[in-house]
Structures are given as C-alpha cells and as structure tokens.
C-alpha positions as CSV (number, residue, x, y, z in Angstrom):
1,X,157.0,69.4,178.5
2,X,154.0,71.7,178.3
3,X,151.5,70.9,175.5
4,X,152.4,74.2,173.8
5,X,156.0,73.0,173.4
6,X,154.7,69.8,171.7
7,X,152.5,71.9,169.4
8,X,155.4,74.3,168.5
9,X,157.7,71.3,167.9
10,X,155.2,69.7,165.6
11,X,154.9,72.9,163.5
12,X,158.6,73.3,163.3
13,X,159.1,69.7,162.2
14,X,156.2,70.2,159.8
15,X,158.0,73.2,158.3
16,X,161.2,71.1,157.8
17,X,159.1,68.3,156.2
18,X,157.3,70.7,153.8
19,X,160.6,72.2,152.7
20,X,162.1,68.7,152.2
21,X,159.0,67.4,150.4
22,X,159.2,70.3,147.9
23,X,162.9,70.0,147.3
24,X,163.0,66.2,147.1
25,X,160.0,66.0,144.7
26,X,161.4,68.6,142.3
27,X,164.9,67.1,142.4
28,X,163.5,63.6,141.9
29,X,161.4,64.5,138.9
30,X,164.1,66.8,137.2
31,X,166.9,64.3,137.8
32,X,164.8,61.2,137.1
33,X,165.5,59.9,140.6
34,X,162.4,58.0,141.6
35,X,163.7,57.4,145.1
36,X,163.6,61.1,145.9
37,X,160.1,61.4,144.5
38,X,159.0,58.6,146.8
39,X,160.8,60.2,149.7
40,X,159.1,63.6,149.0
41,X,155.7,61.9,149.0
42,X,156.5,60.2,152.3
43,X,157.6,63.5,153.8
44,X,154.3,65.1,152.6
45,X,152.4,62.3,154.4
46,X,154.4,62.8,157.6
47,X,153.7,66.5,157.3
48,X,150.0,65.8,157.8
49,X,150.8,63.8,161.0
50,X,152.7,66.9,162.4
51,X,149.9,69.2,161.6
52,X,147.3,66.8,163.1
53,X,149.4,66.7,166.3
54,X,149.4,70.5,166.4
55,X,145.7,70.7,165.9
56,X,145.1,68.1,168.7
57,X,147.3,70.1,171.1
58,X,145.4,73.3,170.3
59,X,142.0,71.6,170.8
60,X,143.2,70.1,174.1
61,X,144.3,73.5,175.3
62,X,141.0,75.0,174.3
63,X,138.7,72.5,175.9
64,X,140.8,72.4,179.1
65,X,140.8,76.2,179.2
66,X,144.6,76.4,179.4
67,X,144.9,80.2,179.7
68,X,148.6,80.1,179.7
69,X,148.3,80.0,175.9
70,X,147.8,83.5,174.6
71,X,145.4,82.1,171.9
72,X,143.2,80.3,174.5
73,X,143.1,83.3,176.8
74,X,142.2,85.6,173.8
75,X,139.3,83.6,172.4
76,X,137.7,81.6,175.2
77,X,136.5,81.9,178.8
78,X,135.4,79.5,181.5
79,X,131.7,80.3,180.8
80,X,131.9,79.9,177.1
81,X,129.8,76.9,176.0
82,X,131.9,73.9,174.8
83,X,130.6,74.0,171.2
84,X,131.9,77.5,170.8
85,X,135.1,76.7,172.7
86,X,135.8,74.1,170.0
87,X,134.8,76.5,167.3
88,X,137.3,79.0,168.7
89,X,139.9,76.9,166.8
90,X,139.0,78.8,163.7
91,X,137.7,81.9,165.5
92,X,141.1,83.7,165.7
93,X,144.0,84.5,163.5
94,X,146.5,81.8,164.4
95,X,143.8,79.2,164.9
96,X,142.2,79.8,161.6
97,X,145.6,79.5,159.8
98,X,146.2,76.2,161.7
99,X,142.8,75.0,160.7
100,X,143.4,76.0,157.1
101,X,146.7,74.1,157.2
102,X,145.1,71.0,158.6
103,X,142.4,71.0,155.8
104,X,145.1,71.5,153.2
105,X,147.2,68.6,154.4
106,X,144.2,66.4,154.8
107,X,143.4,67.1,151.2
108,X,147.0,66.5,150.1
109,X,147.1,63.2,152.0
110,X,143.9,62.0,150.2
111,X,145.4,63.1,146.9
112,X,148.6,61.1,147.6
113,X,146.7,58.0,148.6
114,X,144.4,58.3,145.5
115,X,147.3,58.6,143.1
116,X,149.9,56.4,144.6
117,X,150.0,54.3,141.4
118,X,148.7,56.9,138.9
119,X,149.9,60.0,137.2
120,X,153.5,59.4,138.0
121,X,154.7,62.2,135.8
122,X,152.4,64.7,137.4
123,X,152.5,63.7,141.1
124,X,156.0,65.0,141.9
125,X,154.9,68.5,140.8
126,X,151.6,68.1,142.7
127,X,153.5,67.2,145.8
128,X,155.9,70.1,145.4
129,X,153.0,72.6,144.8
130,X,150.9,71.5,147.8
131,X,154.0,71.3,150.0
132,X,155.0,74.9,149.0
133,X,151.5,76.2,149.9
134,X,151.8,74.3,153.3
135,X,155.3,75.8,153.7
136,X,153.9,79.3,153.4
137,X,151.2,78.8,156.0
138,X,153.7,77.0,158.3
139,X,156.1,79.9,158.0
140,X,153.4,82.3,159.2
141,X,152.6,80.0,162.1
142,X,156.2,79.4,163.1
143,X,157.8,82.8,162.5
144,X,155.1,85.5,162.3
145,X,152.0,84.6,164.4
146,X,153.1,81.6,166.6
147,X,150.0,79.5,167.4
148,X,151.3,78.3,170.7
149,X,152.7,81.5,172.2
150,X,152.7,81.4,176.0
151,X,151.9,84.2,178.4
152,X,154.2,85.1,181.3
153,X,151.4,84.3,183.7
154,X,148.2,82.3,183.7
155,X,145.2,84.6,183.9
156,X,142.2,83.3,185.9
157,X,139.8,84.0,183.1
158,X,139.9,84.5,179.3
159,X,138.7,87.3,177.1
160,X,135.9,85.2,175.6
161,X,134.9,84.7,171.9
162,X,133.5,87.6,170.0
163,X,129.7,87.5,170.7
164,X,128.9,87.8,167.0
165,X,130.6,84.4,166.6
166,X,128.6,82.7,169.4
167,X,126.0,81.3,167.0
168,X,125.4,77.9,165.6
169,X,126.5,79.1,162.1
170,X,130.0,79.5,163.6
171,X,130.1,75.7,163.7
172,X,129.5,75.2,160.0
173,X,130.1,78.3,158.0
174,X,133.8,78.9,158.4
175,X,134.7,75.1,158.0
176,X,132.6,75.0,154.8
177,X,134.2,78.1,153.4
178,X,137.7,77.1,154.4
179,X,137.1,73.7,152.8
180,X,136.0,75.4,149.6
181,X,139.1,77.6,149.6
182,X,141.5,74.8,150.5
183,X,140.3,72.3,148.0
184,X,140.9,74.7,145.1
185,X,144.6,74.0,145.8
186,X,144.2,70.4,144.4
187,X,143.1,71.3,140.9
188,X,145.6,74.2,141.0
189,X,148.4,71.8,141.9
190,X,147.5,69.5,139.1
191,X,147.3,72.4,136.7
192,X,150.8,73.5,137.7
193,X,152.0,69.9,137.3
194,X,150.5,69.7,133.8
195,X,152.2,72.9,132.8
196,X,155.5,71.9,134.3
197,X,155.5,68.4,132.8
198,X,154.0,69.4,129.5
199,X,151.2,66.9,129.8
200,X,148.4,69.3,128.9
201,X,145.8,66.9,127.7
202,X,142.6,66.2,129.6
203,X,144.2,63.9,132.2
204,X,144.7,66.6,134.8
205,X,141.1,67.8,134.3
206,X,139.6,64.3,134.6
207,X,141.8,63.5,137.7
208,X,140.6,66.6,139.5
209,X,137.0,66.8,138.3
210,X,135.6,65.6,141.7
211,X,138.0,67.8,143.6
212,X,136.8,70.7,141.5
213,X,133.2,69.8,142.2
214,X,134.0,69.3,145.9
215,X,135.5,72.8,146.1
216,X,132.5,74.3,144.3
217,X,130.2,72.3,146.6
218,X,131.9,73.8,149.8
219,X,132.1,77.3,148.3
220,X,128.4,77.1,147.6
221,X,127.6,76.0,151.1
222,X,130.0,78.5,152.6
223,X,128.3,81.4,150.7
224,X,124.8,80.2,151.6
225,X,125.7,79.6,155.3
226,X,127.4,83.0,155.4
227,X,124.2,84.6,154.1
228,X,122.1,82.8,156.6
229,X,124.5,83.8,159.4
230,X,124.3,87.5,158.4
231,X,120.5,87.3,158.1
232,X,120.0,85.8,161.5
233,X,122.8,87.3,163.6
234,X,123.6,90.8,162.3
235,X,120.0,92.0,162.4
236,X,120.2,94.2,159.3
237,X,117.2,92.6,157.8
238,X,119.1,91.0,154.9
239,X,121.5,88.3,154.0
240,X,123.9,90.2,151.6
241,X,125.4,93.7,151.8
242,X,128.3,93.3,149.4
243,X,130.6,93.3,152.4
244,X,134.3,92.9,151.4
245,X,134.6,89.6,153.1
246,X,131.3,88.4,151.5
247,X,132.8,89.4,148.2
248,X,136.0,87.6,148.9
249,X,134.1,84.4,149.3
250,X,131.9,85.0,146.2
251,X,134.7,85.7,143.7
252,X,136.3,82.2,143.8
253,X,132.8,80.7,143.5
254,X,132.2,82.7,140.3
255,X,135.5,81.6,138.8
256,X,135.1,77.9,139.7
257,X,131.6,78.1,138.2
258,X,133.1,79.4,135.0
259,X,135.7,76.6,135.0
260,X,133.2,73.9,135.5
261,X,131.4,75.0,132.3
262,X,134.5,75.8,130.2
263,X,136.2,72.4,130.8
264,X,133.3,70.8,129.0
265,X,134.4,72.6,125.9
266,X,137.9,71.3,126.3
267,X,136.7,67.7,126.8
268,X,134.3,67.9,123.9
269,X,136.1,70.1,121.4
270,X,139.8,70.3,122.6
271,X,139.4,74.1,122.9
272,X,140.0,76.7,125.6
273,X,143.1,75.1,127.2
274,X,144.7,78.5,127.9
275,X,141.5,79.7,129.3
276,X,141.0,76.7,131.6
277,X,144.5,76.8,133.1
278,X,144.1,80.6,133.6
279,X,140.7,80.1,135.4
280,X,142.2,77.6,137.9
281,X,145.2,79.9,138.5
282,X,142.8,82.8,139.0
283,X,140.6,80.8,141.4
284,X,143.5,79.9,143.6
285,X,144.8,83.4,143.5
286,X,141.4,84.7,144.7
287,X,141.4,82.3,147.6
288,X,144.7,83.7,148.7
289,X,143.4,87.3,148.0
290,X,140.3,86.5,150.1
291,X,142.5,85.3,153.0
292,X,144.6,88.5,152.7
293,X,141.5,90.6,152.9
294,X,140.3,89.0,156.1
295,X,143.7,89.0,157.8
296,X,145.4,92.2,156.7
297,X,143.1,94.8,158.3
298,X,143.1,96.9,155.0
299,X,139.3,96.7,154.8
300,X,136.6,97.3,157.3
301,X,134.2,94.4,157.8
302,X,132.2,92.7,160.5
303,X,133.7,89.4,159.2
304,X,137.4,90.3,159.2
305,X,140.0,89.7,161.8
306,X,141.6,92.6,163.6
307,X,144.5,94.6,162.3
308,X,147.6,92.5,161.8
309,X,150.9,92.5,160.1
310,X,150.1,89.5,157.8
311,X,149.0,91.5,154.8
312,X,152.4,92.0,153.2
313,X,153.2,88.3,153.5
314,X,150.0,87.3,151.7
315,X,150.6,89.9,149.0
316,X,154.2,88.6,148.4
317,X,153.0,85.0,148.3
318,X,150.1,86.0,145.9
319,X,152.6,87.9,143.7
320,X,154.9,84.9,143.6
321,X,152.0,82.5,142.7
322,X,150.9,84.7,139.9
323,X,154.4,85.4,138.5
324,X,155.3,81.7,138.6
325,X,152.0,80.5,137.1
326,X,152.0,83.1,134.3
327,X,155.6,82.2,133.5
328,X,154.5,78.5,133.1
329,X,151.6,79.4,130.9
330,X,153.8,81.6,128.7
331,X,156.4,78.8,128.5
332,X,153.7,76.2,127.4
333,X,151.7,78.6,125.3
334,X,152.7,77.0,121.9
335,X,151.2,73.6,123.0
336,X,148.2,75.1,124.8
337,X,146.9,76.8,121.6
338,X,143.9,75.0,120.2
339,X,143.6,73.9,116.6
340,X,139.8,74.1,116.7
341,X,137.6,77.2,116.6
342,X,134.1,78.2,117.5
343,X,131.9,77.3,114.6
344,X,128.7,79.2,115.4
345,X,127.4,81.6,118.0
346,X,124.3,79.4,118.0
347,X,126.0,76.5,119.8
348,X,126.6,75.1,123.2
349,X,130.2,76.1,123.0
350,X,129.2,79.7,122.4
351,X,126.6,79.6,125.3
352,X,129.3,78.3,127.7
353,X,131.8,80.9,126.5
354,X,129.3,83.7,127.0
355,X,128.5,82.2,130.4
356,X,132.2,82.4,131.3
357,X,132.5,86.0,130.1
358,X,129.5,87.1,132.2
359,X,130.7,85.2,135.3
360,X,134.1,86.9,135.0
361,X,132.5,90.2,134.3
362,X,130.6,89.9,137.6
363,X,133.8,88.8,139.3
364,X,135.7,91.8,138.0
365,X,132.9,94.1,139.1
366,X,133.0,92.7,142.6
367,X,136.8,92.8,142.7
368,X,137.0,96.4,141.6
369,X,134.2,97.5,144.0
370,X,136.0,95.7,146.8
371,X,139.5,97.1,146.3
372,X,138.6,100.6,145.0
373,X,138.3,102.1,148.6
374,X,141.7,100.8,149.4
375,X,143.2,102.1,146.1
376,X,141.6,105.5,146.6
377,X,143.0,105.7,150.1
378,X,146.5,104.8,148.9
379,X,146.4,107.2,146.0
380,X,144.4,110.2,147.4
381,X,144.5,109.7,151.1
382,X,140.7,109.5,151.2
383,X,138.7,106.3,151.4
384,X,135.8,106.4,148.9
385,X,133.2,103.8,149.9
386,X,131.6,101.7,147.2
387,X,128.1,100.7,148.4
388,X,125.5,98.1,147.4
389,X,123.9,100.4,144.7
390,X,127.1,100.1,142.6
391,X,127.2,96.3,142.8
392,X,123.5,96.0,142.2
393,X,123.3,98.3,139.3
394,X,126.1,96.5,137.4
395,X,125.5,92.9,138.5
396,X,121.7,92.7,138.3
397,X,121.6,92.9,134.5
398,X,124.6,90.5,134.2
399,X,122.9,88.1,136.6
400,X,119.8,88.1,134.5
401,X,121.8,87.3,131.4
402,X,123.5,84.5,133.2
403,X,120.1,83.1,134.3
404,X,119.0,83.1,130.6
405,X,122.2,81.2,129.6
406,X,121.5,78.7,132.4
407,X,118.5,77.6,130.4
408,X,120.1,77.9,127.0
409,X,123.4,76.1,127.5
410,X,122.3,72.6,128.4
411,X,119.8,72.1,125.6
412,X,121.3,73.9,122.6
413,X,123.2,71.7,120.2
414,X,127.0,71.4,120.1
415,X,128.8,72.9,117.1
416,X,125.9,74.5,115.3
417,X,122.2,74.6,116.2
418,X,119.8,74.4,113.3
419,X,116.5,76.3,113.1
420,X,114.7,73.0,113.7
421,X,116.8,72.3,116.8
422,X,116.1,75.8,118.1
423,X,112.4,75.5,117.6
424,X,112.2,72.0,119.1
425,X,114.2,72.8,122.2
426,X,113.2,76.4,123.0
427,X,109.6,76.9,121.8
428,X,107.9,75.4,124.8
429,X,110.3,76.8,127.5
430,X,110.1,80.3,126.0
431,X,106.3,80.0,125.9
432,X,106.3,79.1,129.6
433,X,108.5,82.1,130.5
434,X,106.4,84.6,128.5
435,X,103.1,83.1,129.7
436,X,104.3,83.3,133.3
437,X,105.4,86.9,132.9
438,X,102.0,87.8,131.4
439,X,100.2,86.1,134.3
440,X,102.2,88.0,136.9
441,X,101.5,91.3,135.0
442,X,97.8,90.5,135.0
443,X,98.0,89.9,138.7
444,X,99.3,93.4,139.3
445,X,103.1,93.0,139.2
446,X,104.6,96.1,137.5
447,X,108.3,96.1,138.3
448,X,110.1,95.3,135.1
449,X,113.1,93.7,136.8
450,X,110.8,91.3,138.8
451,X,108.8,90.4,135.7
452,X,112.0,89.7,133.7
453,X,113.6,87.7,136.5
454,X,110.5,85.6,137.3
455,X,109.9,85.0,133.6
456,X,113.5,83.8,133.1
457,X,113.2,81.6,136.2
458,X,110.1,79.9,134.6
459,X,112.0,79.6,131.3
460,X,115.0,77.8,132.9
461,X,112.7,75.6,135.1
462,X,110.8,74.6,132.0
463,X,114.0,73.6,130.2
464,X,115.0,71.4,133.2
465,X,111.5,69.8,133.4
466,X,111.4,69.1,129.7
467,X,114.8,67.5,129.7
468,X,113.8,65.1,132.5
469,X,110.5,64.4,130.8
470,X,112.1,63.6,127.4
471,X,114.7,61.4,128.9
472,X,112.1,59.5,131.0
473,X,109.8,59.0,128.0
474,X,112.7,57.8,125.8
475,X,113.7,55.3,128.4
476,X,110.1,54.1,128.8
477,X,109.9,53.6,125.1
478,X,113.2,51.7,125.0
479,X,112.8,49.4,127.9
480,X,109.2,49.6,129.0
481,X,109.8,50.7,132.6
482,X,107.2,52.6,134.7
483,X,107.8,56.4,134.8
484,X,109.3,56.5,138.3
485,X,111.7,53.6,137.6
486,X,112.7,55.0,134.3
487,X,113.4,58.4,135.9
488,X,115.6,56.8,138.6
489,X,117.5,54.7,136.1
490,X,117.9,57.7,133.8
491,X,119.6,59.7,136.6
492,X,121.7,56.8,137.8
493,X,123.1,56.2,134.3
494,X,124.2,59.9,133.8
495,X,124.9,61.6,137.1
496,X,126.8,64.4,135.5
497,X,124.1,65.5,133.1
498,X,121.0,65.2,135.4
499,X,122.8,66.3,138.5
500,X,123.7,69.4,136.6
501,X,120.0,70.0,135.8
502,X,119.2,69.7,139.5
503,X,121.9,72.4,140.2
504,X,120.3,74.6,137.6
505,X,116.9,74.1,139.3
506,X,118.6,75.3,142.6
507,X,119.9,78.4,140.7
508,X,116.3,79.1,139.7
509,X,115.1,78.9,143.3
510,X,118.0,81.2,144.4
511,X,117.1,83.8,141.8
512,X,113.5,83.7,142.9
513,X,114.5,84.2,146.5
514,X,116.8,87.1,145.6
515,X,114.2,88.8,143.4
516,X,111.4,88.5,145.9
517,X,113.3,89.6,148.9
518,X,115.2,92.4,147.1
519,X,112.3,94.1,145.2
520,X,109.3,93.5,147.4
521,X,110.7,94.0,150.9
522,X,108.6,96.0,153.4
523,X,109.9,97.8,156.5
524,X,108.2,99.3,159.5
525,X,109.6,100.9,162.7
526,X,107.3,101.2,165.6
527,X,107.6,102.3,169.3
528,X,105.0,100.7,171.5
529,X,104.2,100.0,175.1
530,X,103.1,96.6,176.5
531,X,99.6,95.7,175.1
532,X,99.9,97.9,172.1
533,X,100.1,96.7,168.5
534,X,101.4,97.7,165.1
535,X,101.0,96.3,161.6
536,X,103.1,95.3,158.6
537,X,101.7,93.8,155.5
538,X,98.8,91.4,156.5
539,X,100.2,90.9,160.0
540,X,99.4,92.6,163.3
541,X,102.1,92.4,166.0
542,X,101.1,92.9,169.6
543,X,103.9,93.6,172.2
544,X,103.0,91.6,175.3
545,X,105.8,92.0,177.8
546,X,109.6,92.0,178.5
547,X,111.3,89.2,180.4
548,X,114.9,88.8,181.5
549,X,117.3,85.8,181.9
550,X,120.7,86.0,183.5
551,X,123.6,83.5,183.9
552,X,127.4,83.9,184.4
553,X,128.0,84.2,180.7
554,X,125.2,86.4,179.3
555,X,122.3,88.5,180.4
556,X,119.2,88.4,178.1
557,X,116.3,90.9,177.7
558,X,113.6,89.2,175.7
559,X,110.4,90.7,174.2
560,X,107.3,88.5,173.7
561,X,105.4,89.5,170.6
562,X,102.1,87.9,169.5
563,X,101.7,87.7,165.7
564,X,98.1,87.9,164.3
565,X,96.8,87.6,160.8
566,X,93.4,89.2,160.9
567,X,91.9,88.0,164.2
568,X,93.8,84.7,164.3
569,X,97.0,84.2,166.3
570,X,99.6,82.6,164.0
571,X,102.6,82.6,166.2
572,X,104.8,84.1,168.9
573,X,108.2,85.9,168.4
574,X,110.9,86.5,171.0
575,X,113.5,89.0,169.8
576,X,116.3,89.6,172.3
577,X,119.0,91.9,173.5
578,X,122.0,90.1,174.9
579,X,124.9,91.4,177.0
580,X,127.9,89.2,177.0
581,X,129.6,89.8,180.4
582,X,133.2,88.9,179.8
583,X,133.9,91.1,176.7
584,X,131.2,93.6,177.9
585,X,129.6,93.6,174.5
586,X,125.8,93.8,173.6
587,X,124.3,92.0,170.6
588,X,120.8,91.8,169.1
589,X,119.1,88.4,168.4
590,X,116.4,88.7,165.8
591,X,113.2,86.6,165.7
592,X,112.0,85.3,162.4
593,X,108.7,83.6,161.4
594,X,109.5,81.7,158.3
595,X,107.1,80.5,155.6
596,X,107.5,79.6,152.0
597,X,105.8,82.9,151.0
598,X,107.7,85.3,153.3
599,X,109.7,85.9,156.4
600,X,108.4,88.1,159.2
601,X,111.7,89.5,160.6
602,X,111.6,91.3,164.0
603,X,114.4,93.2,165.7
604,X,114.3,94.5,169.2
605,X,115.6,98.0,169.1
606,X,115.8,100.7,171.7
607,X,114.4,100.1,175.2
608,X,113.2,102.8,177.6
609,X,112.6,101.1,181.0
610,X,111.1,104.2,182.8
611,X,108.3,104.5,180.3
612,X,108.1,100.9,179.3
613,X,108.4,101.8,175.6
614,X,110.1,99.5,173.2
615,X,111.1,100.2,169.6
616,X,110.8,97.4,167.0
617,X,112.3,97.3,163.6
618,X,110.2,94.9,161.4
619,X,110.8,93.6,158.0
620,X,108.6,91.5,155.7
621,X,111.0,89.6,153.3
622,X,109.2,87.7,150.6
623,X,110.6,84.4,149.3
624,X,113.7,84.3,151.4
625,X,113.1,80.6,152.2
626,X,113.4,79.9,148.5
627,X,117.0,81.1,148.6
628,X,118.0,78.7,151.4
629,X,116.1,75.9,149.7
630,X,117.8,76.7,146.4
631,X,121.2,76.4,148.0
632,X,120.2,73.0,149.4
633,X,119.1,71.9,145.9
634,X,122.3,73.1,144.4
635,X,124.3,71.1,147.0
636,X,122.1,68.0,146.3
637,X,122.7,68.3,142.6
638,X,126.5,68.6,143.2
639,X,126.4,65.5,145.3
640,X,124.7,63.6,142.5
641,X,127.3,64.8,140.0
642,X,130.1,63.7,142.2
643,X,128.7,60.3,142.9
644,X,130.3,57.7,140.5
645,X,127.8,55.8,138.3
646,X,127.7,52.0,138.3
647,X,129.6,52.0,135.0
648,X,132.4,54.2,136.4
649,X,132.7,51.9,139.5
650,X,133.0,48.8,137.2
651,X,135.6,50.5,135.1
652,X,137.6,51.5,138.2
653,X,137.4,47.9,139.5
654,X,138.5,46.5,136.2
655,X,141.5,48.8,136.1
656,X,142.5,49.5,139.7
657,X,145.7,51.4,138.7
658,X,143.7,53.3,136.0
659,X,145.2,56.0,133.9
660,X,148.8,55.1,134.5
661,X,151.4,57.5,133.2
662,X,155.1,56.9,132.7
663,X,157.2,56.8,135.8
664,X,159.9,59.4,136.4
665,X,162.6,56.9,135.6
666,X,160.9,55.8,132.4
667,X,160.6,59.4,131.3
668,X,164.2,60.1,132.0
C-alpha cells in the first residue's frame, strides 16, 4: 500500500466517524440515551486519530519528496529548504484544509477531555457541532480536492513553493491565524449547545472564556505576524494595505474583541444575552467567510490561493450555519431577553456597549469595502475597486473613538458614575493627554490627526498607570509590602483585570506605531552608480557595490549600502533581488535598519548592468517598531489573563468535577 492510500483511507474513515459522531450525539441527547452520547464522544476522539494519521502521511510525503503525489509535486522541489518543505503543508489548497482540520480536531479532543465529567447537557450538542464542522472539511478533502491525489507518473522534480512564501514568517503566520480561526469553533459550539439545550445562563460563557481568549490571542498574533510578513517581504514599504485577505483576518478579531467586552456586562448585569450569542455566531461565520475569500478566487490578493471551485461549497455551508443559528436564536428569544436595562450613559456598561458598536461599525466598513468590488462585478459587470483611502477615511475616526473608550471603560463606575467618581478617575488622565498634546504642538507637530491620536494614547496610558499605582498603594497600606512585591501580588490575585490593563497598554503602543508610520512617512527614489550617495531624512546612503550569489535553488543579486548619519557610519544594508529557478520567478528582499524611533527601509529596484546604475526606493517609517512591540505586549497581557490564579487552581482542585450539570438520562 502506498502512503497516499493510507492517507486517503484515514480521511474516508474520518468522514464516516464525523457523520456518526454527529448523529449519535444528537440521537443520544434527544432520546435520552446516554450510551449513544458516549459513543458519539468516542467517535469524535477516534476522528482526531484518523486526521493525525492523514497529516503524518502528508508530512512524510513532503519531507521525502514523494512527487507521485500531486500536492507534493505542486508545492515542493528537491532544492527547497526543509523548513519550507514542512511549511508546504499549509502552503497549498488541500494541505491548508488538512491543517485546518487537524487543528480543529485537536481543539475538539482537548474540549472532550476537559469536559468528560462536566456540562453533560451541553456536551452532546458541542460534539455534534464540532463534528459537523469537521464533516464539512472532510467532505471537501474526500470528494472535492483530494489531498492524496496521485499522478500517473513520478516527475523528477517538483514545481517548488511560491517564492513569496519562502520566508520565515511562513512558519508562524499561517499556523497562528489558522489557530485563531479554528478555536472560534469552540465557543461557537458551546453557544449552539446552550441555545439547543435552553441552558442560556453564564455556564457556556465561563466554560469557554479561556478558549475565547485563546482564539483572540492567536488572531492577534496572526494579524501582527501577517503585517510583519507584508512589511518585510512584499516590499511596498508598509504593513497594511486593506488587502481583502488582510481584511478577512481582521474582521473576526474585531468581533471577538467586541464579545470579550460585552460578556462582562452579561456576567455583571445579566444583560446582552442576545447580543453575545449573535457576536459568537458572527465571529464563526466570518472565519468561514475569510476561508471562502482565500479559496474561492473571487478576489484578487497576493495572499489568496489560485482560482478554485470551492467557493460555492463554502457559501452553502456559511448559509446553512447562519440559517441554523438564527433559527436557534429566534426559538430561544423569549428566554434570552434581559430583564435589566442600561441605567446611565455614564457607566461602564454604556462604555462597553459603545465599544461594541464602534468595533462592529469598523467590521461592517471593512466587510462592505471588501465585498463591494465583487458585488459591483456581479451586478454591473464592472469591478469597482475600493482602495485604502475609503477604509482610512471611515475607520480612522472610529479607531480614535475606540482608543478613547479603551481608557474610559476600565475606570468608569458600573451602573451610574457620579460627578465625584468622574473627577477622581478622569481628571489626571485627561490632564496628561491634554498636556502631552500641547507639548507636541509646541515642538512643531501640526497634524490634527496625529495630535489627537498621541493625546489619546497618553490619556489611555495614564489610566493604566494610575490603576496599577492605586492598586499597589492600596495593597501596601493593607499588608505593608514593598512596592515591587505588592505589585506582583496585585497582578497574581487578579489576572483578568490587570492582564486586561496590559492589553490596553499594548493597544496604545499599536496606535502610536500606526499613527507615526502613517502620517510622518518619508519616501525617496534615487538612481545612483557605485560610490554615489543620496539622502533621506537625517540619513545619507552610499551605494558601494553589487555582489552575486548562486546556488541550485536561487540566484541572488545583492547591493551593499553604507548608512551614515552626518559623518558617522551607523550601519550597512543589503537589499536583494532574488530569482527562484524552479518556478522562474523573481522577488525583492528589502533591507531594514530598525530603531525605536524609525525604520530605514530600503528596496533594490531597477538594475542597469551596462551603466552600473541602480535605482533604490527608500522609506523612512517612524515608530513602526512600536507596532510590533505593542502586539507582543497585547499577547503578554492575554497570556496573563488566561493564566489561572492561585485561588482558581485551589477551587478546581477542591472540586475536580466542577460545574456539573445533569446527565442526559437525568434530564430525560
């Protein structure tokens, strides 16, 4: 038996197991037959084993360069480095679907192990939902784009991986983004289970809180890694261009951010139940929509896969998800309605609600700008392109409002803020923001958008600093600890609150990076001969020479450029032109000198060998490093929030079965 036969058999058996797990779980819970529920759970666990076998077979075929497999021949070559050969698993259509399926079933297995003795009324529906999602992806891999399709002959060489994917970001960006997409399925499955079972309290939210945070964590990393990849590989001088696939990754992040804030209102005030289930449904739908965009060929993007026939399948699945979920919400609407109401616009509930509305407003703008060219082509036969100016004009003001609420939400009082509360909490942060804006104006900054953005950044940073300071001082007064010890204990006692403050600090850094790099960017194009120089900002760049490297995989032409600041040499840059031999495709590798203040970004453009002239495209991008650092701080804050406190670990140890719910038989 050839390895491809084993992989195909594993997927076919997995398809049968997914179908059985769905049917057995639903029959078991509806007929109060616990044995079928248990059988469905075991089938779901076995499904992960089948998918793991299929992934192992594909990886073995990739690393051994088994070109008899169409997928291996299409996305690897004998000269492709091993790291990119492994990454080819998610570099093509069928492989990326298989990788998605593997992450989904790994998540499902963890969910089943975590909840083997908990939430017995919810888990059959959770199993059925996750297995149905698996069944859809398995159907694609078994019937539409077979992952292990064999060629009639074994070519001596493969086509190689797309050169734009031969970068170290390929190793971490797609896995992070896929993990973010896939883990949305877990809170979605619990949401469906809560709707189907009628258990619409807070149990399903508490049970999936860390899964929701995990999804947001990976979506955050996926978007940041994707921006860094675009910045370093595509050579356009920026990290974001409102590309359709960038937008597809951004929209679920926006909705999950809204959900993380709105569930606090449900937990505190028993409000927004309809809103919260709707947000989770929307987030999952957007992950499927994003997958449709990248695999349907309906949009043009440097990130998308080639034209395929998968689009209609994703659209039908998305329609089925939305119809089924909306029907469940409509069925349970009477018990979803809240008895409590918003008491004041000057309250934390109102701030979080406005936060949600702005996030969804940005999401709708991004969605409309992304699909409008497709709709215009369908309706009028002419594709009308929506460019960055549209997105920036609408989303920049909304983003600034969101930044303001980032500072307001955590420190304004619940229910109703009194004038005394407002003065106590906001006087100093507002003074810091205004003072910072005045200082920047005095230093010569005249762009209104920049002054507003940086002032708001200072306002939010001040709210975070004051909250840490007040908490630390209160603990010192209570137990007499040194400041550093009191701060450490303060955070360890309340990971959720202070980890959230760290995330907000990361948001501030991201906004500073976006503001600086968007509004104060400089660009110079120069054509020079060896020994000649050109300037940008405070830098002088001297083109010294060209050199060449050649190996069986790629030919490289490299420029050596000396960077001077005044008369002092501060570094060397080596921008490159590469020619990948197997696909016969050229790429440009940029060179970047990074500092906290600015990035000096150098692109090797046109070459004229007879004259020795070289054209360089040069950018000076202020504060870009703050953007990447802000993403890291957001990830750190999320890790803090997800980490259980000592009290939570003790409570879990005291009640290992925790949060038991009635069994299927007991409910029947």
